[in-house]
N, C-alpha and C positions, 0 to 999 in steps of 0.2 A: 636658394635650393632648400627644400623642406627637410626636417629631421628624418622623416620616413625614407626619403630617397637616399640619404647618406647611410642610414642604419641598416636598411635591408640588404644591400650587397655585402656588408660586413657579416651579417648573420648567415647568409648563404655560403660565404667563404669558410666561416667557422664550421658550419655543419658538414660541408664537403670534406674538410680536413679530418674531422672526427670520423666520418663514415669511411674514408679511405683507410685510416689506421685500423679501424675495426675489421674491415674487409681483409686487409693484409694478414691480420692475426688469425681470422677464421680460416683463410685459405692455407696458412702455414700449418695450423693444427690439423686440418683435413689431410693435407699432403703428408705430414708426419705419420698420421694414422695409417694411410694407405701404404707407405713405405714399410712400416713395421709389419703389417699383415702380409705384405709380399715377401719379406725376408724370412719370416717364420714358417711360411708354407713350404712343405716338403714335396707334396704331390706335383709332378711336372705340369700336368694339365691345369690344375687349379692355380698353380704358380703363374702360368701364362695369363690366365684371366685376371689375376690380381695386378700383374704388370700392365695388362691392357687397360684396366680401369684407371691406373695411374697415368698411362699415356693419354687417355681420353681427357683426363683432368688437365694435363699439361697442354693439350691441344687447344683448350679454351682459355688457359690462364698463364702459360709461360712457353712461348714458342721456342726459346733457346733450349729449355730442358726437354721439350718434345723431340727436338733434333738430336739431343744427346743419347736418348734411350732407344731410338728406332732399330738400331742394329741388334741390340739385346732382345728386343721384342721378336724380331724375325728368327733369331737363333732359337729362342724358347718355343716358338710356334711349331718347330719341327717335331716336338714331342707331343703335339696335340693333333686335332682333326683338321679336315680340309677347310672348314669355316674359319678356324683360328689362323691357319696359314694365309688364307685370303685377307682377313682383316689386318693382319700384321703387314702384309705387302701393300695394301691400300694405304695404311697409315704412313708407311715409309714414303710412298709416292706423294701423298698429300703434303708432307713436310717439304718436298721439293717444289710443289705447286705454290705453297705459301712463301717459299723463299724466292719465288719469281721465275724458277726454271721450268717453264711450262713444257718444253720439248722433252726433258727427262721424265716429267710426270706422265705425259701421254705415252711415251715409249714403255714405261712400266705398266701402265694400264693395258696397252695392247698386248704385252707379254702375258697377261692374265686371261686372255680369251679362251684358253683351254678349259677354264672352270665352267664355261657355259655347257660343255658336253659332259663333264664329270660330276658336277655338284648336284645334289638332290634338293638344294635349297632354292625355292623360287625367288627369294629376296636377294640372294647373291646374283642370280641371273639378271634380275631387274636392275640392280646397282650397276652391273657391268654394261648392260644395254645403255643406261643413261650416260655413263662415263665415255663409252665409245662414241655415242651420239655427240657428246660435247666435243670430243676430238675432231670429228668431222665438221662441226660448226666452227671450231677454231681454225681449221684449214679451209673454211668456206666451201666445203663439199656438202651442200645442203641436202641434195637428193639422197646421198648415202646416209646422212644422219636420220632422215625420215624413216628409213627401214628399221633402224634400231629403236627409234622412239615408238614406232607402231608396236613392236614386241614388248617394250617396257610398259606401255599403256595397257596392253592386254593383260599382263600379269597383275598390274596394280589394280585394275578394275575387278579381276577375278578374286583378288584378295580383299577387295573393298577397303583398300588402304588409302584413305583420303590424303594423307601426307604425301605418299608416293605419286598419287594421281596429280596432285598440285605441282609437285616438282617436275613431273614429266610435261605437264602443260606449259610450265615456264620455259622449258627447252623448245617445245613446239612453237611457242610464240616468238622465241628468238630466231628460229629458222625462217619464219615468215618475215621478221624484221630484216634479216640479212638479204632477203629477196626484194626488199623495199615494198612489201605487201602490207601497207599500213593497217587496213581494216582487219585482215586476218590476224595480224600480230596483236592488235588490240582485243579481238574476240577471245583468243586463247589466253591472253594475259588476264582477262576477266574471269575465264573459267578457272584458271589457277587460283585466283583469289577466293572464288566460291568454295572450292574444295579445301583450301587452306583454312577457311573459317570453320568448315565442318570438322576439321581435324582437331580444333581447339588448341593447337600448338602455336604459341606466339612467334616462335622462331620461323616456322613455316609461313605464317602470315606475313611476317616482316620481309622474308625473301620474295614472296609473291608481290607485295606492294613495291618493293625495291625494283623488281623486274619491270613492273608497269611504269615506274618512274624512268627507268633506262630507256624504255620504248618511246615514251613521250619526248624525252630529251633528244633521242636519236632522230625523230621526225620534226625537230624544231619547236615542239610545244613545251617550252621551258616552264611556263606558268603551271601547267598540269603536272609536269615532271617534278617540280619542287613540292607541290601539294601532296602528291603520292609519296615522295621521299620523306616528307615530314611524318606521315602515318607510319612508314616503315621504321623511321628513327624512334618514334614513340614506343612501338612494340619492342624494339631492341632494347630501349632503355628500361622497359618494364621487366625484361628478362635479365638485365645486367650483363648483356652479351657485348663485351668490349670490342671484339673483332668486328661484329656487325655495326656497332655504333661508329667505329672508326671509318669503315669503308663507306657506310651510307652518308655520314657527315661529309666525307671527302667529295662524294658525288654531288651532294647538295651545294657544297662550296664551289665546285666547278660550274654548276648551273648558274649560281649567283654571279660568278665572275664573268660568265659569258654575256650577261646583260649589265655589266659594269657596276654591280652592287658590291663595292669593295668591302664595306664594313661587315656585311653578313657573310661574305665569302671568307674573310679573315677569321671571323668567329668560328665558322664551321671547320676550317682547316686546323685551328688550335684545338678544337674538341677532338678531332681525329688524331692529332699528335698525342694528346693526353691519354686517350684510351688505348692507342697502340703501344705507348710506353708502358702502360700497366701490365700488358701481357708479353712484354719483351719482343714485340713484333717490329723489328728495326726496319724491315723493308717498307711496311705501311707508313711508318714514321717518315721515311725518306720520300715516299711519293707525296705525302701531305706537305712536306717541306718544299718540294719542287713547286707545288701549286701555290704555297704561301709566298715563295719567291716571285712568282708571276704577279701576285697582288702588289708586292712592293715595287716591281718593275713598272706596272701600270700606274702606280702612284708617283713614279719618277724617283723613287728612293733606290738608286742603282747600287750603292754600296751594300745596303742591307739585302737587296735582291741577290747580288753575287755571293754574299756570305751564306745565304740560305741554300743556294744551289751547290756550293762547294761542300757544305755540311751533308747534303743529300748524297752527293757523289761519294763521299768518304764512307757513308753507311752502306751504300750499294755495292761498292767494289768487292767485298768478300763473296757476293752472290753472283750467279750467272743470270741476273735479271736484265736482259738486253733491252727490253722495253723501258724499264726504269732508267737505265744508264743513258739510253738514247734521248729520253724526255729531258733529263738534266742538261745534256749538252745542247739540245735544241733550245732550251730556256736560256742558257748562257749565251747562245748565239743571238737570241732576241735582244738580250741586254746590250751586247756590243753593237748590234745593228742600230738600236735607238741612240746609242752614243756615237754613231757614225764611224765606229772602228770596224770597217767592213772586212779587213783581213782576218781579224780574230773571229768575227761573226761567221765567215765562210769556213774557217778552220773547225769551229765547233759544230757547224751544220754538217760538215763532212764526217766528223766523228759520230754524230747522231745517225747519219745514213748507214754507216757501217753496222751499228748496233741494230737498227730497225730491219736492215736486210738480213741480218743473222737470225732475227726472230720471225721474219716474213710478215711483218705488220705493214700491210699495204696502205692503210689509212694514215699511219704515221709517216710513211715514206712520202705520200702525197703532200702532207703538211710541210715537210722539210723542203721538197721540191718548190713549193709555193714560196717559202721563205728565201731560198737561194735565188729564185727568179726575181723576187722583190728587191734583194740586195743588188743584183746585176742591173735592174731598172734604175736604181738610185745612182749607180756608178756610170750610167749611160751606155752600158754594154747590152744593147737592146736585142741583138741576135741571141746571145746567151740567155737573156731574160725570157724571151719567147720560148726557147727550147725547154727550159725547166718548168715554165708556167703551163705549157701545153702537156708536158708529161704529167703534171699534177692533175689537170683536167681529165686526162685519159684514165688515170687510176681512179679518180673520184667518180667517174661515170660507171666504173665497174664495181667498185667497192664502197661501202658506207652509204650514208644518207646523201641523196642527190643534192639536197639544199646546201651542202658544205662546199660545193663547187663555185658558188656565186661570188664570194670574195676574190677568188682568182680571176673571174671574169672582169672584176673592177680593175685589177692590176694590169691585165692584158689590155684593157681599154686605155689605160694610162700610157702603156708602151706605144700603141698605135697612134695615139694623139701626138706623142712627142716625135714620132717618126713621120708625121704628116699624113698618115693614112686615115683620113677623117671618116671614111665610110665604115671601116672595120672598128674604129674607135667608137663610133655611134652604135654599131651593132652590139658590141660587148657591153657597152654602158646600158643599153636598153635591156639586155638580158639580166644585168645586175639590178637595175631599177625595178624590174617586174617582181623581183624577190624581196628587195629591201623595203621595209615599211616602218619608218621611225616612230610613227604614232602608235603602232601596235606594240613595238618594243617598249615604249614609254609606259603604255598601259600594263604590260607584263611586269615591269619593274615595280609599279605601284601595287599591283595585286600581290606580288611575291613578298614585298615589304610588309604588307598587311598580314599575310600568312605567317611570316617570321615573327612578327610582334605577338600575334595570338599564341603561337607555339611557345615563345619564351615566357609569356605571362602564365600559361598553364604549368610550365616546368617550375617557375618560381613558386607558385601556389602549392604545388605538390611537395617541393623541398621544404617549405616553411611548415606545412602540415606534418611531414615526416619528422622535422626537427622537434615540433611540439610533442609528438608521440615519444620521441627519444628522451626528451627531458622528463616526461611523466614516468617513463620506465625506469630512468635512473633514480628518481625519487622513491619509487616502489622498491627498487633493489636496495637502496640505502636503508629504508625502514625495515626491510626483511633482514638485512645484515645485523642491525641492532637487536632485533628480536632473537636472532640465532645466538648472538653473544650472551644475552641474558639467559637463554635456555642452557647454553653450555656451562655457565656458572652453577646453575641449579643441579645439572647432571653431575658435575664434579663433586658436589657435596654428598650426593646419594650413590656415588659410583660403587662403593664396596658392597652395599646391600643389594644393588641391582645385579652385580656380577654373580653373587651367590645364588640369588633367586633365579637368575637366568640359566645358570648351569643345571640346577635341579629341574627347572621346567623343561629344558632341552632333552635331558635324559628321559624324562617321562614321555615327552612328545615323541622322541625317537622310537621308544619301545612300541607305543600305540600306533605311530605312523607306519612302522615296518609291518606290524600285524595287518593293518588295514590295506596297505599296499599289496601285500602278498595275497590277501583274499580277493581284492579287486582284480589282480592280474589273472588269477585262476578263473574268475568269473568271465573276464573279457575273452580269455582263450576259448572257453566253452561257447560263448555267444558267437565268436568269430567262426568257429568250426561249424556251428549250426547254420550260420548265414551263408557260408561257402556252399554247403549242401543245398540250401534253399535256392541260392543264386544259380547253381549248376542245373538244378531241376527246372527252374524258371526259364533259363536260356535254352535248354534243350527240350522245351515243352512240345509234346506230340503234335499239337495243333499247327505249329509253325513247320515242323518237319513234314506233316501230311500235306499241307498246302504247297510246300516246295516240290514234293514228289508229284503232285497233281499238275503243276506247271510243266515239269519235265515231261510228264506223260502226254500233255496236250501238244507240246512241241513235236514229240515223236509221232503222234497221230497225224499232225499237219506236215510230216516229213521235213520239218525245219531243223536239219541236223546242225546247222551253224549255231542257232540260238540254244538248242538243247545242250550242245557240247559246252558252250560258254557258260550256261546256267549251272550245269553239273560240275564243271571245274571250280567255279566260284563257291558253289555249295559245299563241295568236299573240302576245299581249303578252309572255309569258314568253320566247318565242324571240327576239323583238326586243330585249328587255332583255339577254339573255345574249350575243347577237351584238354589241351595242353596247358592252358593258362588260367582256367576258371578257379582251380584249387589254390593258386598262388595268392599271397597277400598283395604283392605289387608286381607289375610288369612294366617294361620300357614303354615310353610314350609312343614310340614307333610301332610297337606291336598293337597297342590300343587303336592306333590310326588304321592299321591293316584290317583289324577285326571289323571296325565300324564301316570302313570303305567297302569291304566285301559284303557285309550285311546289307548296306544300303543299295549296292549294285544289284543284289539278288531281289530286294523288294522293288527296285525300279523296273527290273525286267518282268517281275511277277505282275506288276500293275501297268504294264505297257507304256512305260515312260511318261506317266501322268504327273510326275513331279521331278524337280531337280534338287541336287544337294551339293553342299560344299563343306569340306572339313579343313579348317585352318589351324595349324600348329605353329605358334611363334618360334622363330629360329633359336631363341635362347634356350628353349626347352630341349631342343636337340643338342645344342652346344654344351649344356650343363648335364646332359644325360638324365633328364627328369624321369621319374617313375610314377605309376598311378595304379590304384586298385582296379582290377580288371572289369571291364564292361559296366562301369558305374553310370554311363550315359545311355546304355542300350534300352532300358525300360522306357525312358522318355521318348526315344526315337520311335520305338514300337507304338507307344501311345499316339504319337503324332500321325503315324501312317494308318493304324487300325481304327483308332477312336477319334482322332482329329479329322478323319475322313479325307485325308490327302489322296487316297486311292480313288476317290470319287470326284475330286476337284480338278479343274484345269489350271495350269500354270502354278501348281503348288511348289513349295520349296521347303527344304530343311537345311539350316545352317548351323554347323557346330564349330566352336572356336575354343581352343585351349591356350591360355596365357598365364603369365606370372604376375601377381599383384601383391606387393607388400609381404613377401615370403609365404604366400598362399598360392596354390594352384587353383585357378578359376576356369570353369567350363560353362559356356552358354550354349543352349540348344533352342533354336528359334524355328517356328513353323507358322504358316499362314492358313492352318486348318480352321475347323468350325469353332475352336476355342473351348474353354472350360464350360461355359454356359451351354453351348450346343451339345457337348459330350454328356452333360448331366442327364439328358433325356434318356440315355441308354443305361439301364441299371447295371448291366454286365460291364460296360465301360467304366462306370464309376467305381465298381468294386475292384476292377483290375488296376486302375490308377491309384486307388488307395493303398493297395498291396505294394505296388511299385514304390510309392512314396515312403511307406513305412520301412521297407527293406533299405532304401537308400538313406533315410534319416538314421536308422540304426547303425548303418555302416559309418556314417559321418560321426555319430556320437562316439562310437568305438575309437575312431581315429583321433577325435578331440581328447578323449581320456588318455589315450596312449601317448600322444605327443604334446599334450597340454596346449591345444590350439583352440580356436574359436571358429571352426568351420560351420557352414550352414547350407540349407537348401531353400531357395526362394522361387516361387512360381507366380507369374502374372500374365495378363493378356498381352499379346504382341501388339495388337491394335486396340488401345484402351478405349478409344471413342466408339468403335463398333463392337467391342467385346468379342473380337475374333482372334484366332491365332493364339499361340502360347509361347512364352519365353521362360525358360528354366535357367536359373543361375545356381551352380554348385560351387562351393568354396571348401577346399580341403587342404590339410597341411602340405606344404611343398617339400618333396623328398627327391633325392637324386641317388644314382647308383653308389654303392659302397657306404651309404648313409644309414641303411637299415640294420 
């Protein structure tokens, strides 16, 4: 064996130990900071969001602590808004889900259905539709799930939220999978991956590829299932997402075990256990230990297999995870069956049946029926054997992948052969033989082994590269520490003189700074007052009012009372909102939304529905009660309609999006009009745009000075290749109620 082969595993182990210690320290520091911020917060609403931030952290890093604070989170949510109460209750339900108690989880989700009618947040409705659809899939009520998935997809598409579109397509693909519609399941799984890629979120991509892996495995395409699982695992590793790493590794291990690749199966189960332990996810540890015990059983190491199953049972007993407990007893039954201790085997199979019947898991019940039938066949109790084997076939014909029924056909064939019924024995053997293809299985084993080797090589290279970077950083830090020590010594020698000079300097700077600050503040107040007046006049310009009155007049002449009333109501409400809010420094984000919505509805009616519009406000802005300077986006929307010639275009659109980015409020305004180049041909248009941009830039400059921020205004072509359309990006300081 070469020196390189001996040395490299040692380096990898050393690096993983150092990385784990660093990660634990970083997580501990982050956790302590969040706890301090939560404890010192007096405002009940803000206190909830601090605790929710901590709960989300525990959700990813420590399942035991997540469980410990869920009741406190619910209690604190009562002092906040509907969104907060919803998030708290969903967090509480998800803890039950990750503890394996799916029935309680889904009962809690169904109890939240009232939010569909009371919430103003489309994202909460979308989340509920997805979860209710998941419930119906869990109960195999596929047609009912499709109703909710249709509503979820509609909201996700309207919001142009690629993440949510991808997650909805994942559920749609699973609905087709349960109906054994292989092609449709594959198609929607591909769609989920495409939208996941557009979202640029690796966790969403990991879930989409993992879903595709599940579908391939479900339909017996183990080779493709492992390939897609490897991609999902790579993405989860990039994110450092221990829960996903554990669950995906476990699935890959199960696929490897199904084609008797014990070495790779064991490796992936150990990875799953390690990552689940890091986040105190005892249930996932137990599930991986059950699978690892199956590896030892298949390798005929029965003592180690029993030890692993008993460890898993001990971990699962505190939870109501009926599927997990049933799987452990079924695995113990398999061990005793192979040792020909049929009494103990049947005893454990009966316990497994009780648990699976409690969870309603038909696929697992079919597996246990097969195992019981197999034991009776070995005992020579052929009538009992056929009874249980036929029950297994009946269930598998209704639930799960149809291919899973064929091993049972083989056992039924054995029973008929031993009872002398050669005709039926041959019939069931023929059914089994049509499915079994050892050459194909051998080919899959070879290809999967190649995939596993490539994946491990890439991971080893990545770890060695990270180790080299880590060593270089440590050297830099050491050199920097030495330099700091030398600087500290020099500072100690000059300390007295520096303090005296610093005190004198600060006194002078304070006097000068106060004077300049006072002058600047007075100047800003004057500029702001002037701009408020300018903005009010611009918004209430006679041209817009005259055009609006003309539209109302034309509706009246046409005897169109419905549209004239609709237009007049919107127009009067818009005027009232503008007059009430234009003189204010800031208004709630909800009010800004109302103004823009009414303004765009008026313009849409005015120009005979020639364009569509959407206004999207991220939920966090409502939840944190964000505020905004009034009508800062209106000039650019007017430019899009009037000078971007959207009123002359077909299929025009205007999209406005408000979102938070690094403690700044960002606003995008997009249109597919003629663009800046086309608008420059109109002198009046050019002057109007210049004035709008100057006013907006002045407003942003004032906000930057007032809040010491770095806001900006950026304008570019929406379609850069054709130089058409316009995209405006406004970035201003993020402010919330009671912060001004």
